[in-house]
N, C-alpha and C positions, 0 to 999 in steps of 0.2 A: 735565654736558655730555651732550647728546643725540647719539647716533650716527645719521646719516642711513640710512634704509631701503635706499637704493641701495648704500651701502657694505657693509651687512650681507649683502645679496643677492649682491653681487660676491664677498665673502669666502666665502660658502657655496658659490657656483658653482665657485670655484677649488678648494675641498676636494673636491667631487664630480669635477672634472676630473682631479685628482691621484690620488684614492683609489677612485673609483667603479668598480664592476663591474656586468655585466649580470645582471639577475634577471628573473623573470616574476611579476607580481602576478595571482593567479587568483581571480576572483570566481565563487563557486559558488552556484547556485540548486538547491534540492532539491525534488522533487515525490514524493509518495507515492501509489501506486496501491493503492486499497483492495481491488481484486479479486485482484491478484497478490501483494499485500503486499510489493512491492519499492519501493525508493527509487531514483529516477533523478536523475542530476546533469546540470545544464547548466553548461558552463564558458565563461567569457569571459576570455581571457588578454591582459594588457597588459604589453609589455616596458618595464622601468624601469632606471634606474641607481641603485645603492645603495652605501652604505659599510657594509661588513660589520664588525661588532664582534668582539671577542675574547670568546667565550663557550664555553669548553671543556665537553665533556660531563662530567657528574658522576653518580654513582649515584643512582637514584631511591630515595627513602625507603621502607624496608620491603622492599627486594628483595635484600638481602644482596649488593649490588653486582653482581647478575646482569643488571640492566637499566640502561642509561645514558639520560640525559634527552635527549640530542641537541638541545640548545638552540641557537638562532641569534638573535642580536641584530643589528639593522641600522637604518640611517637612510635615509629617502627624502625627496626634495624634496616639500614639501606640495602644490604645485600639480600635480605629476605623478601623485599618487595618484588613481585614477579614481573614488574614492568618498570622501565626507566621514566615513563611519563604517564601517570594516571590520566585518564580522559574524563570528560564530564559524565560519562556513563559508568565510571568506577564507583563502587560502593563498599561500605564497611558494614558487617553484621556483628553487632555486639549486644549481648543479652536478648537475643531473638528479635532485635529491632534493626531495621535496615536504614543506613544513612548514606546520603549522596556525598561524594568527595567534592568539596567546593574549591579548596586550594591546598597545595602541597608545597613544602619548602625543604630543601636539603640543607643540612647543617654545614657550617663553614669547613669542618674537618671531613665532611662527606660520610660520616658514620651513621647518621640518623635522618629519617624523613619525619617532618611534622605535618600532620594532616588536619585540616579543618573540615568538619563534616556537619551536615544538617539532616535531620530526620526526613526520610523519603515520604512524600505525600502518597497516601494510599487511595 
């Protein structure tokens, strides 16, 4: 039995209505000035709704539990993501904390992106 795309989309939208929170997807472009040897960043922020997963911090390997990973997993509607391929410079801002996008996966039906993020080093 084939499930109609409209039913899958309606179910997904209901989940985001019930569980979604506001985040910011930050696209970062970096330029390097050879004279000053400085990297400048250009930022383009897009507000999105995401479902935040349960990803508690765990100790980073080899740090004797002195450094936590500060991982964040979330889901975003595929059509709301402002790019089809987040780059290593893509970031998520959630609760005023910036996270680097480490990996992203598109669902089998193509309706949702799952992003794995780690807190940006300050």
